[in-house]
C-alpha positions in Angstrom: -1.2 31.2 4.6 1.7 31.3 7.2 1.3 31.4 11.1 2.7 34.1 13.1 5.0 33.3 16.2 2.6 35.3 18.3 -0.6 33.4 17.7 -2.1 30.9 20.0 -3.4 28.1 17.8 -3.8 24.5 18.6 -4.3 21.9 15.8 -5.5 18.6 16.4 -6.1 16.2 13.9 -8.8 13.6 14.6 -8.8 10.4 12.7 -12.6 9.2 12.6 -13.5 5.5 12.2 -10.1 3.5 12.0 -10.4 0.2 11.2 -7.8 -2.2 12.6 -8.2 -5.0 9.8 -7.8 -2.7 6.6 -6.5 1.0 7.9 -3.3 0.4 10.1 -1.2 1.7 7.2 -3.6 4.5 6.2 -4.0 5.7 9.6 -0.1 5.5 10.5 0.4 7.7 7.5 -2.3 10.0 8.3 -0.8 10.7 11.6 2.6 11.2 10.3 1.5 13.5 7.6 -0.2 15.6 10.6 3.0 15.8 12.4 5.3 16.6 9.5 2.6 19.2 8.1 2.4 21.2 11.2 -0.5 19.3 13.8 -0.1 19.7 17.4 -2.1 16.7 18.4 -3.3 13.7 16.6 -6.5 11.8 18.1 -7.4 8.3 17.2 -10.9 7.0 17.4 -13.0 3.9 15.9 -11.2 0.4 16.6 -8.9 0.5 19.8 -5.5 0.2 18.2 -2.2 1.2 19.9 0.4 0.5 16.9 -0.6 4.3 14.9 -0.6 6.0 18.4 3.1 3.9 19.1 4.5 4.9 15.6 3.4 8.4 15.8 5.2 8.6 19.6 8.2 6.7 18.0 8.9 8.8 14.9 8.4 12.4 17.0 11.1 10.8 19.6 13.4 10.0 16.7 12.8 13.1 14.6 11.8 15.7 16.8 9.2 17.9 17.8 6.1 18.2 19.6 3.5 15.9 18.9 0.5 14.7 21.5 -1.3 11.4 20.4 -4.4 9.5 22.1 -7.4 7.6 21.8 -10.9 9.0 21.9 -13.5 6.2 22.4 -16.4 8.7 21.8 -15.5 11.1 19.1 -18.7 12.6 18.2 -19.1 13.5 22.1 -15.6 14.8 21.9 -16.3 16.9 18.7 -19.8 18.5 20.3 -18.0 19.5 23.7 -15.1 21.2 21.6 -18.0 23.1 19.6 -19.6 24.2 22.6 -16.1 25.2 24.2 -15.4 27.4 21.3 -13.2 25.2 19.1 -13.3 25.3 15.3 -14.1 22.0 13.4 -12.6 21.5 9.8 -14.0 18.5 8.4 -12.1 17.2 5.5 -14.6 15.8 2.6 -14.8 15.9 -0.6 -18.3 17.3 -0.4 -17.3 20.4 1.2 -16.2 23.7 -0.4 -12.8 24.2 -2.3 -10.0 24.6 -0.1 -8.3 27.2 -1.9 -11.3 29.2 -1.7 -12.0 28.8 2.1 -8.6 28.1 3.9 -7.8 31.9 4.4 -11.0 32.2 6.2 -10.3 29.7 9.0 -9.1 31.5 11.9 -5.1 31.1 12.7 -6.0 31.1 16.5 -7.7 29.3 19.2 -8.3 25.6 19.0 -9.1 23.9 15.5 -9.8 20.0 15.2 -9.3 19.0 11.8 -11.6 15.9 11.2 -10.4 12.9 8.8 -12.6 10.1 8.2 -12.0 6.4 7.8 -15.3 5.1 7.8 -18.5 6.8 6.5 -18.7 9.9 8.9 -21.8 10.6 10.6 -24.1 13.0 8.9 -24.0 15.3 12.2 -20.8 16.1 11.2 -21.4 18.0 8.0 -23.8 20.4 10.5 -21.3 20.3 13.3 -18.1 21.5 11.5 -17.3 25.3 10.9 -16.0 24.3 7.6 -16.5 21.6 5.2 -13.2 22.0 3.3 -12.9 19.6 -0.1 -9.0 19.2 -1.7 -11.0 18.5 -4.4 -14.3 16.8 -5.3 -13.0 13.5 -6.4 -12.3 10.4 -4.4 -8.8 10.5 -3.2 -6.6 9.6 -0.3 -7.3 11.5 3.1 -3.7 11.4 3.9 -3.4 13.7 0.6 -6.1 16.0 1.4 -4.7 16.5 4.9 -1.1 17.4 3.4 -2.5 19.7 1.1 -4.9 21.4 3.8 -2.4 22.0 6.5 0.4 23.0 4.2 -2.0 25.9 2.8 -3.3 26.4 6.4 -0.2 26.5 8.7 2.3 27.2 5.6 5.4 24.9 5.2 7.3 23.4 7.5 11.1 24.1 7.9 14.0 21.8 9.5 13.9 23.8 12.7 10.6 23.1 13.3 11.6 19.6 14.7 13.9 20.0 17.6 14.7 17.5 20.2 15.0 14.6 18.0 17.9 11.7 18.0 18.4 12.0 14.5 18.0 14.4 11.8 17.9 14.3 8.0 20.2 16.5 6.1 18.8 17.2 2.5 20.8 16.0 -0.2 21.1 15.9 -4.0 22.7 12.3 -4.0 21.8 10.3 -1.0 20.6 9.8 2.3 22.4 11.6 5.2 21.0 11.0 8.6 22.8 12.4 11.5 22.5 11.7 15.5 22.3 14.9 17.7 25.9 13.7 18.9 26.9 14.3 14.9 25.7 18.1 15.0 
């Protein structure tokens, strides 16, 4: 499914339950994946850790595009408010309905919060979510689940989707080519 240019869609990814002592790298990768696959915002909850947010902002500055990043101290309260205001909540969980059966039913307009757990998620989330979506019903990486879901929901990203960065990667068969904006 691809997004049309005239849609008014805002996709936020909520990392629920970040743990500084064990999730630093996974949470950083989750936010980078959200950015690369088209999310507009990444929200961190759990342990208050500025490192992932700094990483996401730095990569966005260097490689372009628009990504808002912030910390949310009360994520379930935020989700309840988000739901009451008409937002759509998509909970990525191995216990949900298959992504390839349900993704095309999720609206491509309005505000959508994609929730990805780090710690065990509160049971309330299953009832609060409009869609409990499984990318496979086996344990695996939440980063992989987010990438597969966002790619099927928003469609593939193109290099032109990331304007304004100080550097760009030029696709190459035989090496790394990184150019600065002045080189282009």
